[in-house]
C-alpha positions, 0 to 999 in steps of 0.5 A: 166086418171084412172088405167083402161084407163092407162092399156088400153093404155099400152095394145094397145101400147105393144111392138112387136119384140124381145125387151124383156126388154121393154116387161118385163117392160110393163108386170110389169107395167100392173100387177101393174096397174091391182092390183090398180083396186078394185076387188071383192074377190072370195066368196064360200059358207062354205069356206073362201073368197079368193084374186082374184090375189093370192088366199090368204084367206081373212076370219077367221074361226069362227067355225061350218063351218062358216067364217067371211070376213075381210071386213075392209081389203082394200088391200091384202098382194099381193097388190090387191085392194079389193072391198067387196061391189060388 
């Protein structure tokens, strides 16, 4: 089972009713699993690339309106796995 499949199972078995502690545990588990699935950074022209989860800047300003992406960065500070190839 991979992260996506585990996330689908948790989503399909989400608790119903007033079980707030169980719902909170499910929400935390699903958030953690979502961050394990490599996601492409958000790229905008003439702006630094950003983490899709937290919005952190993933590029360094090199002058004259240009930014260099930190393509060696595989995991953001928030824990989101990054895929620069997509």
